BALOBA-1460 file (C-alpha; in Angstrom, 3 decimals):
// residues 308
<rec num="1" residu="m" x="56.632" y="99.109" z="185.319"/>
<rec num="2" residu="a" x="54.017" y="100.955" z="187.337"/>
<rec num="3" residu="n" x="55.162" y="103.244" z="190.157"/>
<rec num="4" residu="d" x="53.525" y="101.012" z="192.768"/>
<rec num="5" residu="e" x="55.524" y="98.045" z="191.512"/>
<rec num="6" residu="k" x="58.788" y="99.997" z="191.821"/>
<rec num="7" residu="k" x="58.276" y="100.669" z="195.506"/>
<rec num="8" residu="v" x="60.016" y="98.300" z="197.883"/>
<rec num="9" residu="k" x="58.252" y="96.951" z="200.976"/>
<rec num="10" residu="s" x="61.247" y="97.449" z="203.288"/>
<rec num="11" residu="i" x="64.918" y="98.377" z="203.295"/>
<rec num="12" residu="t" x="67.681" y="97.465" z="205.729"/>
<rec num="13" residu="y" x="70.496" y="99.746" z="206.906"/>
<rec num="14" residu="a" x="73.486" y="99.059" z="209.145"/>
<rec num="15" residu="a" x="75.733" y="101.251" z="211.266"/>
<rec num="16" residu="i" x="79.149" y="100.390" z="212.660"/>
<rec num="17" residu="d" x="80.245" y="102.573" z="215.554"/>
<rec num="18" residu="i" x="83.888" y="102.038" z="216.557"/>
<rec num="19" residu="g" x="84.257" y="103.813" z="219.874"/>
<rec num="20" residu="s" x="87.014" y="104.093" z="222.428"/>
<rec num="21" residu="n" x="85.506" y="101.397" z="224.654"/>
<rec num="22" residu="a" x="83.410" y="99.200" z="222.360"/>
<rec num="23" residu="a" x="82.483" y="98.621" z="218.725"/>
<rec num="24" residu="r" x="78.816" y="98.212" z="217.797"/>
<rec num="25" residu="l" x="76.953" y="96.875" z="214.815"/>
<rec num="26" residu="l" x="73.357" y="98.070" z="214.586"/>
<rec num="27" residu="v" x="71.003" y="96.764" z="211.889"/>
<rec num="28" residu="k" x="67.603" y="98.381" z="211.379"/>
<rec num="29" residu="r" x="64.814" y="97.671" z="208.923"/>
<rec num="30" residu="l" x="62.630" y="100.461" z="207.601"/>
<rec num="31" residu="k" x="59.149" y="99.655" z="206.409"/>
<rec num="32" residu="r" x="55.913" y="101.463" z="205.699"/>
<rec num="33" residu="e" x="53.001" y="100.726" z="208.028"/>
<rec num="34" residu="d" x="49.689" y="102.577" z="207.934"/>
<rec num="35" residu="g" x="51.213" y="105.224" z="205.672"/>
<rec num="36" residu="e" x="54.180" y="105.895" z="207.985"/>
<rec num="37" residu="i" x="57.843" y="104.880" z="207.838"/>
<rec num="38" residu="r" x="58.764" y="102.815" z="210.890"/>
<rec num="39" residu="f" x="62.159" y="101.715" z="212.176"/>
<rec num="40" residu="s" x="62.589" y="98.241" z="213.681"/>
<rec num="41" residu="k" x="65.803" y="97.023" z="215.261"/>
<rec num="42" residu="e" x="66.909" y="93.735" z="213.711"/>
<rec num="43" residu="m" x="70.059" y="93.280" z="215.778"/>
<rec num="44" residu="l" x="72.604" y="95.079" z="217.954"/>
<rec num="45" residu="l" x="75.982" y="93.524" z="218.697"/>
<rec num="46" residu="r" x="78.453" y="95.216" z="221.049"/>
<rec num="47" residu="v" x="82.034" y="93.996" z="221.489"/>
<rec num="48" residu="p" x="84.428" y="95.656" z="223.987"/>
<rec num="49" residu="l" x="87.525" y="96.240" z="221.822"/>
<rec num="50" residu="r" x="88.700" y="98.898" z="224.331"/>
<rec num="51" residu="l" x="90.886" y="100.721" z="221.814"/>
<rec num="52" residu="g" x="91.145" y="103.754" z="224.056"/>
<rec num="53" residu="f" x="93.110" y="101.870" z="226.701"/>
<rec num="54" residu="d" x="95.939" y="101.602" z="224.164"/>
<rec num="55" residu="v" x="95.593" y="104.984" z="222.523"/>
<rec num="56" residu="f" x="95.238" y="107.237" z="225.569"/>
<rec num="57" residu="k" x="98.196" y="105.525" z="227.244"/>
<rec num="58" residu="l" x="100.524" y="104.583" z="224.364"/>
<rec num="59" residu="g" x="99.365" y="106.857" z="221.553"/>
<rec num="60" residu="r" x="98.710" y="103.942" z="219.220"/>
<rec num="61" residu="i" x="96.659" y="100.750" z="218.884"/>
<rec num="62" residu="s" x="98.564" y="97.610" z="219.863"/>
<rec num="63" residu="d" x="99.077" y="94.678" z="217.493"/>
<rec num="64" residu="k" x="96.746" y="92.515" z="219.597"/>
<rec num="65" residu="r" x="93.859" y="94.964" z="219.485"/>
<rec num="66" residu="e" x="94.479" y="95.619" z="215.785"/>
<rec num="67" residu="k" x="94.099" y="91.885" z="215.098"/>
<rec num="68" residu="n" x="90.930" y="91.726" z="217.185"/>
<rec num="69" residu="m" x="89.524" y="94.717" z="215.318"/>
<rec num="70" residu="m" x="90.255" y="93.030" z="211.979"/>
<rec num="71" residu="r" x="88.559" y="89.823" z="213.147"/>
<rec num="72" residu="l" x="85.516" y="91.752" z="214.374"/>
<rec num="73" residu="m" x="85.127" y="93.664" z="211.104"/>
<rec num="74" residu="k" x="85.105" y="90.331" z="209.235"/>
<rec num="75" residu="v" x="82.284" y="89.150" z="211.499"/>
<rec num="76" residu="y" x="80.349" y="92.394" z="211.033"/>
<rec num="77" residu="n" x="80.788" y="92.169" z="207.263"/>
<rec num="78" residu="l" x="79.328" y="88.657" z="207.211"/>
<rec num="79" residu="l" x="76.421" y="89.663" z="209.449"/>
<rec num="80" residu="m" x="75.537" y="92.562" z="207.141"/>
<rec num="81" residu="k" x="75.384" y="90.102" z="204.252"/>
<rec num="82" residu="i" x="73.186" y="87.725" z="206.241"/>
<rec num="83" residu="y" x="70.771" y="90.562" z="207.051"/>
<rec num="84" residu="d" x="70.765" y="91.686" z="203.407"/>
<rec num="85" residu="v" x="71.871" y="95.213" z="204.269"/>
<rec num="86" residu="s" x="71.242" y="97.677" z="201.447"/>
<rec num="87" residu="d" x="73.568" y="100.400" z="202.717"/>
<rec num="88" residu="y" x="75.854" y="100.942" z="205.682"/>
<rec num="89" residu="r" x="78.208" y="103.454" z="207.215"/>
<rec num="90" residu="a" x="81.135" y="102.671" z="209.498"/>
<rec num="91" residu="c" x="82.447" y="105.458" z="211.716"/>
<rec num="92" residu="a" x="85.382" y="105.529" z="214.126"/>
<rec num="93" residu="t" x="85.543" y="108.163" z="216.830"/>
<rec num="94" residu="s" x="87.883" y="109.514" z="219.489"/>
<rec num="95" residu="a" x="90.405" y="106.679" z="219.942"/>
<rec num="96" residu="m" x="90.928" y="106.217" z="216.213"/>
<rec num="97" residu="r" x="91.205" y="110.001" z="215.791"/>
<rec num="98" residu="d" x="94.109" y="110.065" z="218.241"/>
<rec num="99" residu="a" x="95.831" y="106.787" z="217.262"/>
<rec num="100" residu="q" x="99.129" y="107.254" z="215.416"/>
<rec num="101" residu="n" x="98.442" y="104.119" z="213.388"/>
<rec num="102" residu="g" x="94.706" y="104.680" z="212.951"/>
<rec num="103" residu="l" x="94.802" y="105.444" z="209.219"/>
<rec num="104" residu="d" x="97.057" y="102.464" z="208.507"/>
<rec num="105" residu="i" x="94.638" y="100.131" z="210.297"/>
<rec num="106" residu="i" x="91.683" y="101.516" z="208.370"/>
<rec num="107" residu="k" x="93.499" y="101.007" z="205.054"/>
<rec num="108" residu="s" x="94.311" y="97.417" z="206.036"/>
<rec num="109" residu="i" x="90.671" y="96.698" z="206.953"/>
<rec num="110" residu="k" x="89.497" y="98.157" z="203.655"/>
<rec num="111" residu="k" x="91.973" y="95.968" z="201.736"/>
<rec num="112" residu="n" x="91.400" y="92.727" z="203.634"/>
<rec num="113" residu="v" x="87.728" y="92.956" z="204.650"/>
<rec num="114" residu="g" x="86.143" y="95.464" z="202.298"/>
<rec num="115" residu="i" x="84.614" y="97.656" z="204.990"/>
<rec num="116" residu="d" x="85.229" y="101.353" z="204.448"/>
<rec num="117" residu="i" x="85.699" y="103.057" z="207.837"/>
<rec num="118" residu="e" x="85.570" y="106.832" z="208.263"/>
<rec num="119" residu="i" x="87.338" y="108.598" z="211.103"/>
<rec num="120" residu="i" x="84.884" y="111.364" z="211.937"/>
<rec num="121" residu="t" x="85.561" y="114.601" z="213.782"/>
<rec num="122" residu="g" x="84.071" y="115.327" z="217.176"/>
<rec num="123" residu="q" x="81.844" y="117.977" z="215.622"/>
<rec num="124" residu="e" x="80.490" y="115.518" z="213.052"/>
<rec num="125" residu="e" x="79.970" y="112.935" z="215.784"/>
<rec num="126" residu="a" x="77.894" y="115.459" z="217.745"/>
<rec num="127" residu="k" x="75.742" y="116.229" z="214.714"/>
<rec num="128" residu="m" x="75.192" y="112.520" z="214.013"/>
<rec num="129" residu="v" x="73.870" y="112.032" z="217.531"/>
<rec num="130" residu="y" x="71.512" y="114.943" z="216.854"/>
<rec num="131" residu="n" x="70.202" y="113.049" z="213.822"/>
<rec num="132" residu="n" x="68.229" y="110.877" z="216.235"/>
<rec num="133" residu="h" x="65.550" y="113.579" z="216.268"/>
<rec num="134" residu="i" x="64.363" y="112.161" z="212.919"/>
<rec num="135" residu="e" x="63.271" y="109.055" z="214.762"/>
<rec num="136" residu="c" x="62.150" y="110.081" z="218.210"/>
<rec num="137" residu="m" x="62.702" y="113.692" z="219.258"/>
<rec num="138" residu="e" x="61.496" y="115.981" z="216.491"/>
<rec num="139" residu="d" x="58.361" y="117.188" z="218.274"/>
<rec num="140" residu="r" x="59.860" y="118.061" z="221.683"/>
<rec num="141" residu="n" x="59.586" y="121.705" z="222.775"/>
<rec num="142" residu="g" x="61.601" y="123.632" z="225.326"/>
<rec num="143" residu="n" x="65.377" y="123.637" z="225.856"/>
<rec num="144" residu="y" x="67.204" y="120.313" z="225.701"/>
<rec num="145" residu="m" x="70.827" y="119.315" z="225.583"/>
<rec num="146" residu="y" x="71.838" y="116.049" z="223.941"/>
<rec num="147" residu="v" x="74.769" y="114.709" z="225.936"/>
<rec num="148" residu="d" x="76.519" y="111.684" z="224.441"/>
<rec num="149" residu="v" x="79.278" y="110.372" z="226.713"/>
<rec num="150" residu="g" x="81.741" y="108.012" z="225.080"/>
<rec num="151" residu="g" x="85.050" y="106.484" z="225.998"/>
<rec num="152" residu="g" x="87.147" y="109.196" z="224.384"/>
<rec num="153" residu="s" x="84.913" y="112.228" z="224.028"/>
<rec num="154" residu="t" x="81.652" y="113.863" z="225.045"/>
<rec num="155" residu="e" x="79.410" y="115.377" z="222.378"/>
<rec num="156" residu="i" x="76.704" y="117.923" z="223.133"/>
<rec num="157" residu="n" x="73.927" y="119.365" z="220.985"/>
<rec num="158" residu="l" x="71.810" y="122.220" z="222.277"/>
<rec num="159" residu="l" x="68.195" y="122.265" z="221.079"/>
<rec num="160" residu="s" x="65.752" y="125.094" z="221.661"/>
<rec num="161" residu="q" x="62.136" y="124.710" z="220.521"/>
<rec num="162" residu="g" x="63.177" y="121.845" z="218.274"/>
<rec num="163" residu="q" x="65.954" y="123.812" z="216.536"/>
<rec num="164" residu="l" x="69.644" y="122.934" z="216.736"/>
<rec num="165" residu="v" x="71.481" y="125.867" z="218.333"/>
<rec num="166" residu="c" x="75.021" y="124.492" z="218.540"/>
<rec num="167" residu="s" x="77.083" y="121.284" z="218.485"/>
<rec num="168" residu="r" x="80.270" y="120.865" z="220.483"/>
<rec num="169" residu="s" x="82.749" y="118.116" z="221.229"/>
<rec num="170" residu="y" x="85.090" y="117.732" z="224.201"/>
<rec num="171" residu="n" x="88.028" y="115.350" z="224.628"/>
<rec num="172" residu="i" x="86.551" y="114.167" z="227.913"/>
<rec num="173" residu="g" x="85.509" y="110.519" z="227.994"/>
<rec num="174" residu="t" x="85.311" y="107.632" z="230.400"/>
<rec num="175" residu="v" x="88.397" y="105.795" z="229.140"/>
<rec num="176" residu="r" x="90.383" y="109.038" z="228.979"/>
<rec num="177" residu="i" x="89.465" y="109.737" z="232.609"/>
<rec num="178" residu="l" x="90.492" y="106.252" z="233.719"/>
<rec num="179" residu="n" x="93.844" y="106.771" z="231.963"/>
<rec num="180" residu="e" x="94.227" y="110.278" z="233.469"/>
<rec num="181" residu="a" x="94.462" y="111.639" z="229.922"/>
<rec num="182" residu="v" x="92.024" y="114.564" z="230.123"/>
<rec num="183" residu="a" x="93.696" y="117.972" z="230.004"/>
<rec num="184" residu="d" x="92.671" y="120.500" z="232.666"/>
<rec num="185" residu="k" x="91.959" y="123.067" z="229.955"/>
<rec num="186" residu="e" x="89.384" y="120.707" z="228.411"/>
<rec num="187" residu="w" x="87.456" y="120.527" z="231.681"/>
<rec num="188" residu="e" x="87.698" y="124.323" z="231.898"/>
<rec num="189" residu="r" x="86.332" y="124.689" z="228.368"/>
<rec num="190" residu="l" x="83.410" y="122.383" z="229.155"/>
<rec num="191" residu="r" x="82.537" y="124.213" z="232.376"/>
<rec num="192" residu="s" x="82.814" y="127.620" z="230.722"/>
<rec num="193" residu="d" x="80.595" y="126.610" z="227.795"/>
<rec num="194" residu="m" x="77.983" y="125.034" z="230.073"/>
<rec num="195" residu="a" x="77.885" y="128.125" z="232.304"/>
<rec num="196" residu="e" x="77.273" y="130.305" z="229.241"/>
<rec num="197" residu="i" x="74.460" y="128.026" z="228.041"/>
<rec num="198" residu="a" x="72.888" y="128.039" z="231.518"/>
<rec num="199" residu="v" x="72.568" y="131.833" z="231.334"/>
<rec num="200" residu="d" x="71.341" y="132.045" z="227.742"/>
<rec num="201" residu="y" x="69.012" y="129.013" z="227.850"/>
<rec num="202" residu="p" x="67.520" y="128.618" z="231.353"/>
<rec num="203" residu="g" x="65.451" y="125.575" z="232.163"/>
<rec num="204" residu="t" x="67.534" y="123.259" z="229.985"/>
<rec num="205" residu="n" x="67.256" y="119.541" z="230.654"/>
<rec num="206" residu="i" x="69.388" y="116.721" z="229.316"/>
<rec num="207" residu="i" x="68.761" y="113.997" z="226.761"/>
<rec num="208" residu="g" x="71.291" y="111.305" z="227.647"/>
<rec num="209" residu="s" x="72.951" y="109.086" z="225.075"/>
<rec num="210" residu="g" x="75.414" y="106.217" z="225.344"/>
<rec num="211" residu="g" x="75.670" y="102.836" z="226.984"/>
<rec num="212" residu="n" x="76.512" y="104.161" z="230.438"/>
<rec num="213" residu="i" x="73.488" y="106.412" z="230.891"/>
<rec num="214" residu="n" x="71.265" y="103.634" z="229.550"/>
<rec num="215" residu="k" x="72.698" y="101.246" z="232.136"/>
<rec num="216" residu="l" x="72.412" y="103.805" z="234.954"/>
<rec num="217" residu="y" x="68.755" y="104.304" z="234.070"/>
<rec num="218" residu="r" x="68.100" y="100.547" z="234.130"/>
<rec num="219" residu="l" x="69.831" y="100.179" z="237.509"/>
<rec num="220" residu="l" x="67.331" y="102.514" z="239.156"/>
<rec num="221" residu="s" x="64.225" y="101.044" z="240.726"/>
<rec num="222" residu="d" x="60.843" y="102.049" z="239.266"/>
<rec num="223" residu="d" x="60.090" y="104.417" z="242.131"/>
<rec num="224" residu="e" x="63.391" y="106.263" z="241.558"/>
<rec num="225" residu="k" x="62.562" y="107.262" z="237.973"/>
<rec num="226" residu="d" x="59.700" y="108.344" z="235.764"/>
<rec num="227" residu="k" x="59.363" y="105.139" z="233.765"/>
<rec num="228" residu="d" x="56.467" y="106.395" z="231.635"/>
<rec num="229" residu="e" x="58.551" y="109.319" z="230.371"/>
<rec num="230" residu="n" x="61.959" y="107.547" z="230.415"/>
<rec num="231" residu="r" x="63.199" y="110.265" z="232.741"/>
<rec num="232" residu="m" x="65.801" y="110.014" z="235.491"/>
<rec num="233" residu="p" x="65.752" y="112.753" z="238.160"/>
<rec num="234" residu="i" x="69.220" y="114.192" z="238.814"/>
<rec num="235" residu="g" x="68.803" y="113.404" z="242.507"/>
<rec num="236" residu="s" x="68.266" y="109.712" z="241.727"/>
<rec num="237" residu="l" x="71.336" y="109.646" z="239.485"/>
<rec num="238" residu="r" x="73.455" y="111.330" z="242.153"/>
<rec num="239" residu="k" x="72.411" y="108.810" z="244.805"/>
<rec num="240" residu="l" x="73.159" y="105.843" z="242.530"/>
<rec num="241" residu="h" x="76.453" y="107.368" z="241.418"/>
<rec num="242" residu="c" x="77.596" y="107.811" z="245.016"/>
<rec num="243" residu="s" x="76.783" y="104.150" z="245.726"/>
<rec num="244" residu="l" x="78.795" y="103.006" z="242.706"/>
<rec num="245" residu="k" x="81.724" y="105.293" z="243.461"/>
<rec num="246" residu="e" x="82.171" y="103.838" z="246.934"/>
<rec num="247" residu="l" x="82.700" y="100.349" z="245.501"/>
<rec num="248" residu="s" x="85.651" y="98.739" z="243.760"/>
<rec num="249" residu="v" x="85.221" y="97.568" z="240.166"/>
<rec num="250" residu="e" x="84.843" y="93.985" z="241.374"/>
<rec num="251" residu="e" x="82.237" y="95.002" z="243.953"/>
<rec num="252" residu="r" x="80.257" y="96.893" z="241.288"/>
<rec num="253" residu="m" x="80.295" y="93.784" z="239.108"/>
<rec num="254" residu="d" x="79.007" y="91.659" z="241.954"/>
<rec num="255" residu="r" x="76.428" y="93.980" z="243.496"/>
<rec num="256" residu="f" x="75.016" y="95.477" z="240.294"/>
<rec num="257" residu="n" x="75.652" y="92.547" z="237.939"/>
<rec num="258" residu="l" x="77.865" y="94.629" z="235.636"/>
<rec num="259" residu="k" x="80.284" y="93.360" z="233.014"/>
<rec num="260" residu="p" x="83.963" y="94.273" z="233.582"/>
<rec num="261" residu="d" x="84.015" y="96.714" z="230.649"/>
<rec num="262" residu="r" x="80.985" y="98.525" z="232.078"/>
<rec num="263" residu="a" x="81.888" y="98.418" z="235.769"/>
<rec num="264" residu="d" x="84.988" y="100.577" z="235.353"/>
<rec num="265" residu="v" x="83.644" y="103.247" z="232.973"/>
<rec num="266" residu="i" x="80.222" y="103.772" z="234.559"/>
<rec num="267" residu="v" x="81.564" y="105.960" z="237.385"/>
<rec num="268" residu="p" x="83.467" y="108.472" z="235.209"/>
<rec num="269" residu="a" x="80.389" y="108.596" z="232.971"/>
<rec num="270" residu="g" x="78.307" y="109.600" z="235.978"/>
<rec num="271" residu="d" x="80.901" y="112.246" z="236.837"/>
<rec num="272" residu="i" x="80.538" y="113.812" z="233.380"/>
<rec num="273" residu="f" x="76.736" y="113.786" z="233.354"/>
<rec num="274" residu="l" x="76.498" y="115.225" z="236.863"/>
<rec num="275" residu="t" x="79.088" y="117.932" z="236.125"/>
<rec num="276" residu="i" x="77.020" y="119.133" z="233.173"/>
<rec num="277" residu="a" x="73.690" y="118.756" z="234.991"/>
<rec num="278" residu="d" x="74.894" y="120.773" z="237.989"/>
<rec num="279" residu="i" x="76.172" y="123.663" z="235.859"/>
<rec num="280" residu="i" x="73.062" y="124.002" z="233.676"/>
<rec num="281" residu="k" x="70.815" y="123.219" z="236.663"/>
<rec num="282" residu="a" x="69.047" y="120.355" z="234.902"/>
<rec num="283" residu="e" x="66.254" y="118.654" z="236.823"/>
<rec num="284" residu="y" x="66.299" y="115.346" z="234.978"/>
<rec num="285" residu="i" x="67.879" y="113.315" z="232.181"/>
<rec num="286" residu="y" x="65.617" y="111.933" z="229.477"/>
<rec num="287" residu="v" x="66.948" y="108.504" z="228.429"/>
<rec num="288" residu="p" x="65.482" y="107.419" z="225.069"/>
<rec num="289" residu="v" x="68.159" y="104.684" z="224.623"/>
<rec num="290" residu="i" x="69.796" y="106.162" z="221.536"/>
<rec num="291" residu="g" x="73.363" y="106.582" z="220.375"/>
<rec num="292" residu="l" x="75.723" y="107.318" z="217.534"/>
<rec num="293" residu="a" x="74.759" y="104.156" z="215.638"/>
<rec num="294" residu="d" x="71.111" y="105.285" z="215.588"/>
<rec num="295" residu="g" x="72.214" y="108.667" z="214.272"/>
<rec num="296" residu="i" x="74.242" y="107.018" z="211.509"/>
<rec num="297" residu="i" x="71.212" y="105.054" z="210.319"/>
<rec num="298" residu="d" x="68.995" y="108.118" z="210.474"/>
<rec num="299" residu="g" x="71.571" y="109.860" z="208.310"/>
<rec num="300" residu="l" x="71.449" y="107.022" z="205.772"/>
<rec num="301" residu="y" x="67.675" y="107.259" z="205.682"/>
<rec num="302" residu="a" x="67.758" y="111.027" z="205.198"/>
<rec num="303" residu="k" x="70.299" y="110.662" z="202.373"/>
<rec num="304" residu="n" x="68.566" y="107.870" z="200.484"/>
<rec num="305" residu="k" x="64.856" y="108.512" z="201.185"/>
<rec num="306" residu="p" x="63.732" y="105.093" z="199.868"/>
<rec num="307" residu="a" x="60.448" y="104.893" z="197.971"/>
<rec num="308" residu="l" x="58.686" y="102.720" z="200.496"/>
């Protein structure tokens, strides 16, 4: 068979991101157009399993949430078959790392559903988020800090002139904060590291990742952000954050049309972003609407390099 006949027209990858607040299935198709490989999002499904509310309070995942997780993985498995997924990767993060019964649940899902879930370290999670540069950030110059705020942890990647300088993970997340499960020494470590980076890499701005920063960006009016550049000035974020913080969860849901599982975590997320921004003296947050699931798929692409 000729080489041209061996090349496929497109290939489909899937990523499952099992976080402390929600579990996501992302399906993307890669195809060649005008000599370039392009990514197109086929579907994104987010379900608020809220595993962290068990783990950071009880140390384990409850029977009810375990059953819901099993049911959801069956649904995700069927959807991947419907979308004719060629390869996938399923990753669990902070809540599953800390859950006493996390490994047992993963073994049960593998046996009963067939999905192989990896519990990844915070460092690996940070590097996966960095993988997004394959798709949308590889040509940015200057100093940038990827900040991915999740329910159980915050991952940061420092980039200088397009090169990865360091990756770090902190057990500081929105669900942990709501459950008062963040150790003082972890906040101290974050502040100390950020202060060091501020000295060594002045003029660093933030690339924000995660559902909360995406929602905060969308809540701003057009005149409060740089829509053309997908940039949110720190002053605009601070003003919005103060407005949200003054309201109860129910009032946030009503006034800002937020779902319950977003209305409670959005304020601690703002606290984390603003803490980092203030220390490194960032002027804005670039919000390209990316996350761990995107990084997983970029990693699959880099590993397989299909002959498109």
